Every structure is written in C-alpha cells, then in structure tokens.
C-alpha positions in Angstrom: 71.0 112.1 112.3 70.8 111.7 108.6 67.6 112.9 107.4 65.1 109.6 106.0 63.5 111.6 103.9 66.8 112.5 101.8 68.1 110.6 99.1 72.0 111.2 98.4 71.5 109.6 94.7 68.6 111.7 94.0 70.2 115.0 94.5 73.3 113.9 92.8 70.7 113.1 89.7 69.3 116.5 90.4 72.7 118.3 90.1 73.9 116.2 86.7 70.7 117.4 85.0 71.0 120.6 85.8 74.6 120.5 84.1 73.7 118.3 81.5 70.8 121.0 80.4 73.7 124.0 80.2 75.9 121.7 78.3 73.0 120.2 75.6 74.3 116.6 76.3 72.3 114.5 74.0 70.1 111.7 75.5 72.1 109.0 75.5 74.9 110.4 77.2 72.4 111.4 80.1 71.0 108.2 80.3 74.7 106.6 80.6 76.1 109.6 83.0 73.0 109.7 85.1 73.4 106.0 86.2 75.7 103.6 87.5 77.3 101.5 84.3 77.4 98.3 87.2 76.9 97.9 90.5 77.3 94.7 92.8 75.2 93.5 96.0 76.2 90.7 97.9 76.4 88.9 101.5 78.9 88.7 103.9 78.9 85.5 106.1 81.1 86.3 109.1 81.5 83.7 112.5 81.5 85.8 114.9 83.3 85.7 118.2 80.7 84.2 119.9 80.8 81.1 117.6 76.6 82.6 115.8 77.4 83.3 112.3 75.6 86.8 111.3 75.3 88.0 107.6 76.4 91.5 106.2 75.3 93.4 103.4 77.9 94.7 100.8 78.0 96.8 98.0 79.8 98.2 95.5 78.7 100.9 92.4 81.0 101.5 89.5 79.7 104.6 88.0 81.8 105.2 85.4 85.3 104.1 83.9 85.3 105.7 80.9 88.3 107.8 81.8 89.9 104.8 83.6 89.7 102.6 86.7 87.0 103.1 89.2 88.4 104.8 92.4 86.6 105.2 95.7 86.7 104.3 99.2 84.6 101.8 101.1 82.5 103.0 104.0 81.5 100.5 107.4 78.5 102.9 108.1 75.0 100.9 110.3 73.2 103.5 108.2 74.8 102.5 105.0 72.5 102.2 102.0 72.9 101.3 98.4 71.0 104.7 97.1 74.4 106.6 99.1 76.8 104.6 97.2 75.1 105.2 93.9 75.6 108.8 94.9 79.3 109.0 96.3 80.3 106.6 93.0 78.8 109.3 90.8 80.8 112.0 92.4 83.7 110.2 92.7 83.9 110.5 88.4 83.2 114.0 88.7 86.0 114.5 91.5 88.7 112.2 89.7 87.5 114.6 86.5 87.4 117.6 87.7 91.1 117.6 89.0 91.9 115.7 85.8 93.2 112.2 86.6 92.7 109.2 84.9 90.3 107.3 86.6 86.5 107.2 87.1 84.1 106.9 90.1 82.9 103.7 92.2 81.9 103.4 95.5 81.5 100.7 98.4 80.0 100.2 101.3 78.8 97.6 104.0 76.0 97.8 106.5 78.1 97.5 109.8 79.0 99.3 113.3 82.9 98.7 113.9 82.2 100.5 117.1 80.7 96.8 117.8 82.9 94.4 116.4 86.5 93.3 117.4 89.2 93.5 115.4 88.9 90.0 114.0 85.5 90.2 113.0 86.2 93.6 110.8 89.0 91.5 108.9 86.6 88.5 108.4 84.4 91.2 106.7 87.1 92.7 104.5 88.2 89.8 103.6 84.7 88.4 103.1 84.0 91.7 100.7 87.1 91.4 98.6 86.2 87.1 98.2 82.5 88.8 96.6 84.0 91.2 94.2 87.5 89.6 93.6 86.8 88.7 90.2 85.2 92.3 89.2 88.1 95.0 91.3 91.4 95.2 90.3 94.3 97.8 89.7 93.3 97.8 86.1 89.7 97.9 86.6 88.7 99.6 90.0 90.8 100.6 92.9 89.7 100.9 96.6 90.3 103.0 99.4 89.2 103.7 102.8 86.0 106.2 103.7 83.9 106.4 106.8 84.9 104.2 109.5 87.6 101.9 107.6 91.5 102.3 107.4 95.0 101.6 106.7 94.6 98.3 108.8 91.4 97.5 106.6 93.0 98.1 103.7 95.6 95.9 104.1 93.7 93.4 105.3 92.0 93.1 101.6 94.7 93.4 99.7 95.8 90.2 101.5 93.3 88.5 100.6 93.0 89.8 97.0 96.7 88.7 96.4 95.7 85.5 98.0 92.9 84.9 95.5 94.9 86.3 92.4 98.2 84.7 93.5 100.8 87.2 93.0 101.5 90.9 93.9 99.7 93.7 93.5 100.1 96.9 95.6 98.3 99.0 92.8 95.3 96.9 93.8 93.9 99.2 97.0 95.1 102.8 98.2 95.0 104.0 101.6 97.8 101.2 103.2 99.9 101.8 105.6 103.5 103.4 105.2 106.0 100.7 104.2 103.4 98.5 103.0 102.6 100.2 99.6 101.0 103.3 100.6 101.9 106.9 100.2 103.8 109.3 102.4 101.3 112.4 103.1 97.8 110.7 102.0 96.6 111.3 105.7 96.9 114.9 105.5 95.7 114.6 101.8 92.2 115.4 101.7 92.6 118.5 104.1 95.3 120.0 103.1 93.8 120.2 99.2 90.5 121.7 101.0 92.9 124.5 102.1 94.9 124.9 99.1 91.7 125.8 97.2 90.6 128.2 100.2 94.2 129.6 99.9 93.7 130.4 95.5 90.0 131.6 96.7 91.1 134.1 99.1 93.9 135.3 96.9 91.3 135.8 93.8 89.1 137.5 96.3 91.3 140.1 97.6 91.3 138.4 101.0 94.8 138.0 103.1 94.2 134.2 104.6 95.9 135.5 107.8 93.0 138.2 108.7 90.2 135.3 108.4 88.4 133.3 110.8 86.7 130.2 110.2 84.4 127.6 111.9 84.6 123.9 110.8 82.0 121.3 110.9 84.0 117.6 111.8 87.0 116.8 113.4 87.7 113.7 111.3 90.8 113.4 109.1 89.6 115.9 106.7 88.6 118.6 109.6 91.5 118.1 111.6 94.4 118.6 108.8 91.8 121.4 107.1 91.8 123.5 110.3 95.5 122.6 110.9 96.7 124.1 107.6 94.7 126.6 107.7 95.9 127.9 111.3 99.8 127.5 110.0 99.0 130.0 107.0 97.8 132.6 109.7 94.1 131.7 109.7 92.0 131.7 113.3 89.4 128.4 113.9 86.9 129.7 116.9 84.7 126.4 116.7 84.6 122.8 115.6 82.0 120.4 115.6 82.1 116.9 116.5 79.3 113.6 116.6 79.7 112.2 120.2 79.0 108.1 119.8 78.1 107.7 123.5 75.2 110.6 123.3 74.3 109.7 119.6 74.3 113.5 118.8 76.4 116.2 117.6 78.1 118.8 119.3 80.2 122.1 118.8 82.9 123.2 120.7 83.8 127.2 120.3 87.1 129.3 121.5 86.5 132.7 120.8 90.5 133.1 120.9 91.4 130.1 118.9 90.9 126.4 118.7 94.3 124.3 119.7 94.1 121.4 117.0 96.6 119.6 119.1 94.7 119.7 122.6 91.2 118.6 121.1 93.3 116.0 119.5 94.6 114.9 122.6 90.6 114.5 124.2 89.1 112.9 121.0 88.2 109.5 120.5 89.7 107.5 117.5 86.5 108.1 115.5 86.8 111.7 115.9 84.2 112.3 118.9 85.5 115.1 121.5 85.1 114.6 125.5 83.0 117.2 126.2 83.4 117.3 129.8 87.3 118.0 128.9 86.7 120.3 126.3 84.7 122.6 128.9 87.8 122.3 131.6 90.1 123.3 128.6 87.9 126.7 128.1 85.7 125.6 125.2 81.9 126.5 124.7 80.0 123.2 124.4 77.2 124.0 122.2 74.4 122.2 120.0 75.4 120.4 116.8 74.6 123.0 114.3 76.1 126.2 116.0 79.3 125.7 113.8 76.8 127.0 110.8 75.7 130.6 112.5 79.1 131.4 114.2 80.3 135.2 113.2 83.5 133.8 110.4 84.7 134.6 107.4 84.8 131.2 106.5 82.5 127.6 106.6 84.1 124.8 106.0 81.9 121.7 106.6 83.5 118.9 106.8 81.4 116.0 108.3 78.5 114.2 106.2 76.1 115.1 103.8 72.9 117.5 103.5 74.2 119.5 106.4 73.6 123.0 104.8 69.4 122.6 103.2 67.1 125.4 102.2 65.7 125.4 106.2 68.7 126.1 108.0 71.0 128.0 105.0 69.1 131.6 106.5 71.4 131.2 109.7 74.5 131.6 108.1 76.1 134.5 109.3 76.1 137.8 107.2 79.8 137.9 107.5 80.3 134.5 105.7 82.1 135.3 102.8 83.8 131.6 101.4 82.2 128.3 102.4 84.5 125.5 101.5 83.0 122.0 101.3 85.5 119.2 102.8 82.3 116.9 103.4 81.0 115.1 100.0 77.4 116.5 99.4 76.9 119.0 102.6 75.1 121.7 100.6 71.2 120.7 99.6 70.4 121.8 96.1 67.7 123.9 98.1 70.5 126.1 100.0 72.5 126.5 97.1 70.2 129.0 95.8 70.6 131.3 98.4 73.8 130.8 99.0 74.2 132.2 95.3 71.9 135.2 96.1 74.1 136.1 99.1 77.3 136.0 96.9 78.9 133.7 98.9 82.1 132.3 97.1 81.3 128.4 97.3 84.4 126.1 96.4 82.4 123.0 95.5 82.6 119.6 97.4 84.3 117.5 94.4 86.5 120.3 94.0 87.6 121.1 97.3 87.7 117.7 98.8 89.9 116.4 95.7 93.0 116.0 97.6 92.2 112.2 99.1 91.5 110.6 95.9 94.7 113.1 94.0 96.7 111.2 96.9 95.1 107.8 96.5 96.2 108.3 92.9 99.7 109.3 93.9 99.5 106.1 95.9 98.4 103.8 92.8 101.2 105.4 90.6 103.8 104.4 93.2 102.6 100.8 94.1 102.6 100.5 90.6 105.9 101.3 89.5 107.3 100.3 93.2 109.2 103.4 93.7 107.7 105.6 96.3 108.0 110.1 96.6 109.0 111.9 99.4 106.1 113.7 101.8 107.5 117.2 100.4 107.2 115.4 96.8 103.6 114.2 97.7 102.2 117.6 98.6 104.0 119.6 96.4 102.4 117.4 93.6 99.3 117.5 95.4 99.2 121.5 95.5 100.2 121.8 91.8 96.9 119.3 90.9 95.0 121.6 93.0 96.1 124.5 92.3 95.6 124.1 88.6 91.9 122.2 89.1 90.8 125.6 91.0 92.1 127.7 88.7 90.2 125.9 85.8 87.0 125.6 87.2 87.7 130.1 88.9 88.6 131.0 85.5 85.4 129.1 83.7 82.9 130.6 86.5 84.7 134.2 86.0 84.5 133.8 82.2 80.8 133.0 82.0 79.7 134.4 85.2 78.4 131.1 86.6 78.1 130.0 90.1 81.5 127.6 91.4 79.2 124.9 91.4 78.0 124.8 87.9 81.5 125.7 86.4 83.2 122.7 88.2 80.1 120.2 87.1 80.4 121.8 83.6 84.3 120.8 83.1 84.4 117.4 84.8 81.1 116.0 83.3 82.4 117.6 79.8 85.8 116.0 80.2 83.5 112.3 81.1 81.0 112.8 78.3 83.5 113.7 75.7 85.7 110.5 77.1 82.1 108.2 76.2 81.7 109.5 72.7 85.5 109.3 72.5 85.0 105.9 73.1 82.4 105.1 70.7 80.0 104.2 73.4 77.3 106.7 72.9 
C-alpha cells in the first residue's frame, strides 16, 4: 500500500530544487517550473446501473507547455490524489524533454476503482471527464493517454465524446487508441521495450554482456511484462517478478531460479496484472513476500510498478551483486535511497529516461493520427530504438564527462531544455 506520509509532489519538487541549484537557474524560472501552470479539479456525476447518482472527483494538471502541447496519461485509481497527479505531470515535462520530443507535461485522474464499476459506468466516467475539460484539452494544447487502470477502450470513449462536442474528427486528441481506430502499432510494447533499449546501452557502456546477466522485476503489468520478454529474448534471465493481488490486497513475489516463463505466467494473470498464487506454485514458483523481488541475488533490478518502492529504509536490503537499476515505474526510488545507490556505485537509469518509450510512441501515434498515415510496427519500434538510444547516450555522456549521477545528468538535460524554451518564449 502507498505510504500515507509520502508526498510524490514534494519528492518531484525536491529533485527539481537540487538540479535548479546545479544549473544556477534564476528565481522566476524556478518558481515557474516547480509548480504546474494550470490545474483543473471537477466533479463528474454518473448515473449508476442501480439508478443512483454518484459523484466522482476528476483532475487534469498541465505542468508546462513551453516545448509543445501537454502530454500525459489519465489514471483511474481509488487512492488517486491531486498531489500524485501534480508530480506525474512534472515528471512528464522532464520525460518529454529528455527524449527531445516537442511536448510538455500533463497528467489526469479520476478517484474510482474500475474493479467495482460496470463497462457502462466506466464509459460514463470517461465521457463525463471529457465534458468537464473539453475546452482546455485538444490536439494542439493537451493530449491525454492511458495510464494506471485505463486502456484503449477508455481512450476511444473519450475521443468519441471530444469529437461529438467539437463536431469533427480529431484523432490526434488522444493516444493509446485501439489499432485501426487511430492507434499506433508497437504502442503496447513501447514502454517495456524502451526500458530494455536503455538497459542494453548501459550494459554495453559498462562492458557487461547482457546474455550473462540475471534480473528481478517488480510488477507484471504492461511495462514489466514487455521489459521481461524483450530482456529474455536478448539472452538475459529473469528469476523473479512481483505482482499485486487484488483479492488479498497485498503484493507477492514469484521466484524461479531456472528463469521465469513470461507467457506461462501471463496465462494465470488477471487483467490487472495479478498472478494466481496457487497456480504459480503448481508451475514451480516460490511465492514470497512483496518486497522479496528487491533482495534477489541478481545483476539487474527493474522496478516497474509503483512510486516510492526503494526507500531509505529498505535500500540496504539490495543484494551486493546488483550492478544496474532500471526504473520502469515513475518515481520508484525515494531521494533518501539515491545517496546509498550512488555510494554503492550501482548504475541507475532514471525513470523519466528509462520509461520514456511510452510517451515517445504516444508522440509517434499523435504524428501518425495528425497526418492520417500509419507506419508498420517494425518502423515504429525502430524509430523508438533510435530515440531511446540517442537520449540514453546524451545523458550517459554528460554524466561521464562531469562525473555526475545519472539521475542528475538526465535532470540537467531536461530541465535545461525546458528552462531555455521558457526563456526563448519570453516568459521569464
């Protein structure tokens, strides 16, 4: 469960303040970039299947659009808070800048649990969300996408509502749409593949052969799944994955020394990435506590689930063999853990670089939608590889040249780019 005292936005601001100091940013630029430019809070009334009316709370935060329209997902989550949405919108700004795509950072959410809602009720929430912000989002200003517990179907309902309101076809309004309805091939794999493209480059720089490495992954959702799959295709071995169990409201780790069979596990996984414990045991997996993924005797850790998982309290439990941490999730490492990781010389590929494959492919989808011409899957993934590799190289080279921690180098590049755009526009 999320730590109630943990503030994702405070964490995002702390990270920003440290880099602003290193970049010697002037006060107005700091004030502009450490807060969102705009945020919307609204109520979404929905007639439920039993005839009652329920009011859902919705949000959209637009952190910065100096480099282009805001871009970012919409989460459906019972514990969603404006604090988390603000942090994620800020991270999206840095993420778009670090991979050098012409977009800014946005994020949205609704406090709800899709597990307890029918398809019709979820559709009503999607359409209600768009109705509340239809004048403040769009292909030229703010382009949403799926995130935690939202999917291509939710995006299509939102697109349909937006087009109904504005009376036209605007496929570039939203990304993560179904293929054939304006979606891009390769989008499903994009974030997980992007994680492994950066890992592949890091191992090359460190002089480590990928096929000789072993990894442990937190998560079994979309990012973790495709990261584990590509990593194993390239010759690596995953021995542990962790997943959240909806029924028990607890996390478990599933370990198999001979290597995890991603497709076999997928066969016993619910639609939200929860693995069936009993079936996993029958397939020869050890079922361990949720945090066990982190203490495994492996070369690589891939946290690809939630924020604030590696903290000052548990970072000491990471095995001495670990050489690389690739952050597939947003904000999985708390600032208190960074100093320990740095001291131990573990090479970290920070979240907004490692998991930028998703937004990069969303950008590709937006480009394809706007020009009404769609690329083949190989072309999408090849363009993604090129983008992720050049972004990684820029960050790695700066870190090496100035003897910086990778997270600091990534922040210096992205915050520098956004600050420059604000200055060039004459905002500050």
